[in-house]
N, C-alpha and C positions, 0 to 999 in steps of 0.2 A: 310698851312702857308709856306711862302717862306723861304728858308734857303740860306743865302748868304755866308756861311762859306767858300765854295770852289769856289766862283765866281772868274773867271780869271785863275783858275788852269788849267794846260794842262793835257790831258789824252789821252789814246789810247784804241781802242776796243780790247777785248780779243778773240772775235769770230766774224764771219760775222753777221750783224744785218739787219733785214728786215726794209725797208723804202718804202713809197709809190712811190718814184721816182727811185727806184732801190736799191739794197742792198748796205750796207756800209761794205766794205771789212775789214777783220781782220787786225789789226795794223794801221788802219786809225787814225790819230791824230786830236784832236780838243780842244776847250776851253770851260770849263764849264760856262754856263750863270747863273744858279741857281739850287738849289735843292728844293724839296718839298715833303710833305707827303700827300698821297691821299689814302683813304680807308685802312689805316694801312700799306701802302707800301711806301717805299722811292723811289723817282725818281730823275733823274738829267736831266736838259735840256742842251744839248751840241751843240755848233756850230762847225760842222766838217770843216776841212780844204778844203774839196771838195766842199764846198758851201751849203751843206745840213745842216739841224738842226733836232734834234730828241730828244725825251724823252727816257731815258734808265734806266735800273736798275743799281745800283752801282756795282753789281756783273758782269755786262757786260763790265766794263771799269777798267783800271788801271791808277792811278795817276802817272804822270811822275815827276821825281825829278826836282826841280828848277835848272836852270843853275847857275853856280857859278858866283858871281858878278865880272864883268870884272875889276872893280876898285881895287879889292883885289888881282888880279892876278899879 
């Protein structure tokens, strides 16, 4: 089942991640597309700022704090 709770949230990698087109470096930022549960494991689909996209475990990423609303500044 798809989980859209974190859709659009920004995140970054906590460690280098394997990817078929080359590794995704530590601290690479991206946007979460969706989450899902498969065989009892939670996974997140992330579109990386480098142009790659991959499924990662939630423990592989850190959510970034939202930017302060410019209108309230």
